[in-house]
TORKOLDO-964265 format. One line per field, with one value per residue (C-alpha): residue number from 0; x, y, z. Coordinates in Angstrom, 1 decimal. Layout:
BEGIN
i = [NUM, ...]
x = [X, ...]
y = [Y, ...]
z = [Z, ...]
This chain:
BEGIN
i = [0, 1, 2, 3, 4, 5, 6, 7, 8, 9, 10, 11, 12, 13, 14, 15, 16, 17, 18, 19, 20, 21, 22, 23, 24, 25, 26, 27, 28, 29, 30, 31, 32, 33, 34, 35, 36, 37, 38, 39, 40, 41, 42, 43, 44, 45, 46, 47, 48, 49, 50, 51, 52, 53, 54, 55, 56, 57, 58, 59, 60, 61, 62, 63, 64, 65, 66, 67, 68, 69, 70, 71, 72, 73, 74, 75, 76, 77, 78, 79, 80, 81, 82, 83, 84, 85, 86, 87, 88, 89, 90, 91, 92, 93, 94, 95, 96, 97, 98, 99, 100, 101, 102, 103, 104, 105, 106, 107, 108, 109, 110, 111, 112, 113, 114, 115, 116, 117, 118, 119, 120, 121, 122, 123, 124, 125, 126, 127, 128, 129, 130, 131, 132, 133, 134, 135, 136, 137, 138, 139, 140, 141, 142, 143, 144, 145, 146, 147, 148, 149, 150, 151, 152, 153, 154, 155, 156, 157, 158, 159, 160, 161, 162, 163, 164, 165, 166, 167, 168, 169, 170, 171, 172, 173, 174, 175, 176, 177, 178, 179, 180, 181, 182, 183, 184, 185, 186, 187, 188, 189, 190, 191, 192, 193, 194, 195, 196, 197, 198, 199, 200, 201, 202, 203, 204, 205, 206, 207, 208, 209, 210, 211, 212, 213, 214, 215, 216, 217, 218, 219, 220, 221, 222, 223, 224, 225, 226, 227, 228, 229, 230, 231, 232, 233, 234, 235, 236, 237, 238, 239, 240, 241, 242, 243, 244, 245, 246, 247, 248, 249, 250, 251, 252, 253, 254, 255, 256, 257, 258, 259, 260, 261, 262, 263, 264, 265, 266, 267, 268, 269]
x = [-1.1, -4.0, -5.1, -5.5, -3.2, -0.6, -1.1, 0.7, 2.5, 3.7, 5.8, 8.0, 11.6, 12.7, 15.9, 18.8, 19.8, 18.2, 15.3, 17.9, 19.9, 17.2, 17.0, 14.2, 12.9, 12.2, 10.5, 7.0, 8.1, 10.3, 7.4, 5.2, 7.8, 8.4, 4.7, 3.5, 4.7, 1.8, -0.6, 1.0, -0.3, 1.6, 4.0, 7.1, 9.2, 9.4, 9.7, 10.6, 10.7, 13.1, 13.3, 17.1, 17.6, 17.0, 17.9, 17.3, 14.8, 13.1, 16.0, 16.0, 18.6, 19.7, 22.4, 21.5, 23.1, 23.3, 25.5, 24.3, 24.8, 25.4, 24.2, 24.2, 26.8, 27.8, 26.2, 27.8, 30.3, 27.9, 25.7, 28.2, 28.3, 24.6, 23.9, 20.8, 21.8, 18.5, 18.9, 18.2, 16.0, 17.2, 14.1, 11.7, 13.7, 13.3, 9.6, 9.1, 11.2, 9.0, 5.9, 7.5, 8.6, 5.1, 4.0, 6.6, 8.7, 12.2, 13.4, 17.1, 19.0, 21.8, 24.0, 26.3, 24.2, 23.4, 20.3, 20.2, 19.0, 15.5, 15.4, 17.4, 16.4, 12.6, 13.2, 15.5, 12.7, 9.9, 11.5, 14.7, 15.5, 16.3, 15.0, 12.6, 14.1, 14.1, 14.4, 14.8, 13.4, 14.5, 12.6, 12.7, 14.8, 12.6, 10.1, 7.1, 4.2, 2.3, 5.2, 5.5, 1.8, 2.3, 5.1, 2.8, 0.0, 2.5, 3.7, 0.3, 0.0, 3.0, 0.7, -1.0, 2.4, 2.9, 5.1, 4.7, 5.1, 6.4, 7.0, 9.7, 9.8, 8.2, 4.9, 6.7, 10.3, 11.8, 15.3, 15.6, 12.4, 13.5, 16.5, 14.7, 13.8, 10.0, 7.2, 6.2, 3.0, 3.3, 3.2, 0.1, 2.0, 2.6, -0.9, -2.6, -0.7, -1.2, -5.0, -4.9, -3.3, -5.9, -8.7, -7.2, -7.3, -10.5, -12.9, -16.0, -16.9, -13.8, -13.7, -10.6, -9.7, -10.0, -7.8, -5.2, -5.5, -5.0, -1.7, -0.5, -1.1, 0.2, 2.0, -1.4, -1.9, -1.7, 2.0, 3.1, 6.5, 7.1, 6.5, 8.4, 11.0, 12.4, 9.7, 11.9, 10.2, 6.7, 6.9, 7.1, 3.5, 2.5, 3.9, 1.9, -1.3, -0.7, -0.3, -3.6, -5.6, -6.8, -8.9, -8.9, -9.9, -9.4, -6.2, -5.9, -3.8, -1.8, 0.6, -0.4, 2.0, 4.6, 8.1, 10.9, 8.3, 6.1, 3.1, 3.8, 1.6, 1.8, -0.9, -1.8, -3.9, -5.2]
y = [-3.0, -5.3, -2.9, 0.8, 1.1, -1.1, -2.3, -0.9, -3.3, -2.9, -5.9, -7.1, -7.7, -9.8, -9.8, -8.6, -11.2, -14.1, -14.7, -15.4, -17.8, -20.3, -19.3, -21.2, -18.0, -16.6, -19.6, -18.3, -14.9, -16.3, -18.5, -15.4, -13.3, -16.0, -16.3, -12.7, -11.7, -13.6, -11.0, -8.0, -8.2, -6.3, -3.6, -2.0, -0.8, -0.8, 2.2, 1.0, 3.0, 1.2, 1.5, 1.5, 4.8, 8.1, 11.5, 15.1, 15.3, 12.5, 11.2, 8.8, 6.4, 7.7, 5.3, 3.1, 0.1, 0.4, -1.8, -3.5, -2.0, -4.8, -2.7, -5.4, -6.8, -10.1, -12.4, -15.4, -14.7, -15.6, -12.7, -10.4, -12.0, -11.9, -10.5, -8.8, -7.0, -5.2, -2.2, 1.3, 3.8, 7.4, 8.1, 6.8, 8.6, 11.9, 11.3, 10.6, 13.7, 15.8, 14.6, 15.3, 18.7, 19.6, 18.7, 21.0, 18.1, 19.1, 15.8, 15.0, 12.4, 10.1, 8.9, 6.7, 4.8, 1.2, -0.8, -1.7, -4.9, -3.5, -3.5, -6.4, -9.1, -9.0, -8.3, -11.3, -13.5, -11.9, -11.3, -13.4, -12.8, -9.1, -7.9, -5.2, -1.7, -0.5, 2.9, 3.3, 6.2, 7.4, 8.2, 11.8, 12.7, 13.8, 11.0, 13.3, 10.9, 13.6, 14.3, 10.6, 10.3, 13.4, 11.6, 8.7, 11.0, 12.8, 9.5, 8.0, 8.9, 6.7, 3.7, 4.5, 4.4, 0.8, 1.5, -0.9, 1.1, -1.0, 0.0, -2.3, -2.4, -4.3, -3.6, -4.6, -3.6, -3.7, -5.1, -5.8, -7.7, -9.7, -11.0, -11.5, -15.2, -15.7, -18.2, -19.3, -17.2, -13.6, -11.1, -9.0, -5.8, -6.9, -8.4, -5.3, -3.0, -5.3, -5.2, -1.4, -1.3, -3.6, -1.6, 1.7, 0.4, -1.7, -0.4, 0.6, 3.2, 5.3, 7.8, 8.2, 11.4, 9.5, 6.7, 9.3, 10.9, 7.6, 7.1, 10.6, 10.0, 6.5, 7.0, 6.9, 3.3, 0.5, -0.3, 2.0, 2.9, -0.6, -1.9, 0.9, 2.5, 4.0, 4.3, 3.8, 0.4, 1.8, 4.9, 3.0, 2.0, 5.7, 6.2, 3.3, 4.6, 8.0, 6.4, 4.7, 7.7, 9.1, 6.0, 4.3, 0.6, -1.2, -3.3, -7.1, -8.3, -10.9, -11.9, -12.1, -14.4, -14.3, -13.4, -13.7, -14.2, -11.1, -10.6, -8.8, -8.1, -7.2, -5.2, -5.0, -2.2, -3.4]
z = [-27.5, -26.4, -23.6, -23.2, -20.2, -18.4, -14.9, -11.8, -9.4, -5.9, -4.9, -2.0, -3.3, -0.3, 1.7, -0.5, -3.1, -1.1, -3.6, -6.3, -4.1, -3.3, 0.4, 2.1, 3.8, 0.4, -1.2, -1.3, -2.5, -5.2, -6.4, -6.6, -8.5, -11.0, -11.8, -11.8, -15.3, -16.9, -15.3, -17.1, -20.6, -23.3, -22.3, -23.9, -20.9, -17.1, -14.9, -11.4, -8.1, -5.8, -2.0, -2.3, -4.1, -2.4, -4.0, -3.3, -6.3, -8.3, -10.3, -13.2, -14.6, -18.0, -19.2, -22.2, -20.6, -16.8, -14.7, -11.6, -8.2, -5.6, -2.7, 0.0, 2.3, 3.9, 1.3, -0.5, -3.3, -6.0, -4.9, -6.5, -9.9, -10.6, -14.0, -15.4, -18.6, -19.3, -21.5, -20.1, -22.0, -22.0, -24.1, -21.5, -18.7, -20.7, -21.2, -17.5, -16.6, -18.8, -16.9, -13.6, -14.7, -15.7, -12.2, -10.7, -9.2, -10.5, -11.9, -12.6, -14.5, -13.4, -16.2, -14.0, -11.4, -12.1, -11.2, -7.5, -6.0, -5.5, -9.2, -10.5, -8.0, -8.8, -12.4, -12.9, -11.4, -13.3, -16.7, -16.8, -20.5, -19.6, -23.0, -21.8, -21.4, -17.8, -16.1, -12.3, -10.4, -7.0, -3.9, -2.7, 0.4, 3.2, 2.5, 2.1, 1.3, -0.5, -2.8, -3.7, -4.5, -6.7, -8.5, -9.3, -10.5, -12.8, -14.3, -14.8, -18.5, -19.3, -18.8, -22.1, -23.7, -22.7, -19.6, -16.7, -13.4, -10.5, -6.9, -5.3, -1.5, 1.3, 3.1, 6.3, 6.7, 10.2, 10.0, 13.7, 13.7, 10.7, 12.6, 16.0, 16.7, 16.8, 16.2, 12.8, 13.1, 11.9, 14.8, 15.5, 14.3, 10.7, 10.5, 11.7, 9.4, 6.5, 7.1, 7.4, 3.9, 2.5, 3.9, 2.7, -0.9, -0.8, 1.8, -0.2, 2.3, 1.6, -1.2, -3.3, -1.4, 1.9, 0.6, -0.2, 3.2, 4.8, 2.9, 3.6, 7.3, 7.3, 10.6, 12.3, 11.1, 13.6, 14.5, 11.7, 13.0, 14.2, 10.7, 9.1, 11.3, 8.1, 5.4, 2.3, 1.6, 2.0, -0.2, -3.6, -2.7, -2.5, -6.0, -7.3, -5.7, -7.2, -10.7, -10.2, -9.0, -12.3, -13.1, -9.7, -9.6, -6.4, -6.6, -6.4, -3.5, -5.3, -2.5, 1.1, 3.0, 5.7, 4.6, 7.1, 9.8, 9.0, 6.8, 3.5, 0.5, -3.2, -5.0, -8.7, -10.2, -13.6]
């Protein structure tokens, strides 16, 4: 490999399959996702935490050739024939599980579940040839932010094995707000929460411990529960932060634009 460790990426995956359907509301996000792979450097596999899988314990896909899980409803027929035949990697799943076990996090395997749209939508845009082995990791039921940071810390050594860690969610995710008519200017709520995230990662006056405390207490952020009534799309970011903690470098905010009327961001730790 040309680098000692792979990057860590937290990305917005958009509204269901819309980024793959050319929907105008997803144009800027689609453009971003199709261009981001050039920033990754060399890597051998992808380990992705998707907002769309929650399990009792951190669970890893373990099938060598996972199917796709079309876990969305009410979209055009072509949405249910999308293909992304990336191979799985039982070997990587087992290696990740060993790291999680060492951290006392009681991992599990799922030999049946396919890749959900939080996985295959961004991956089809980023790496359309589907050659890189992929493993998906669940969130943990209960949504304890401390536990998700711990998951990231446990998985961090995989970066030196060429594994690209990706958190797939949305830094703003309020479904009711997405479908409420509004002006073309993002509302104050998403803008304020987005700025709080940026400051948490980049404010030079914060120590690493303080950054972690901010994330564990994220509900105290401006408009936190408006922006995340259900925090499944935020917690992949906690995993990413945890994976970056051992050798923390402030992340680059690579995407910072409105999506479906609200400000969302993507972060890359290099």
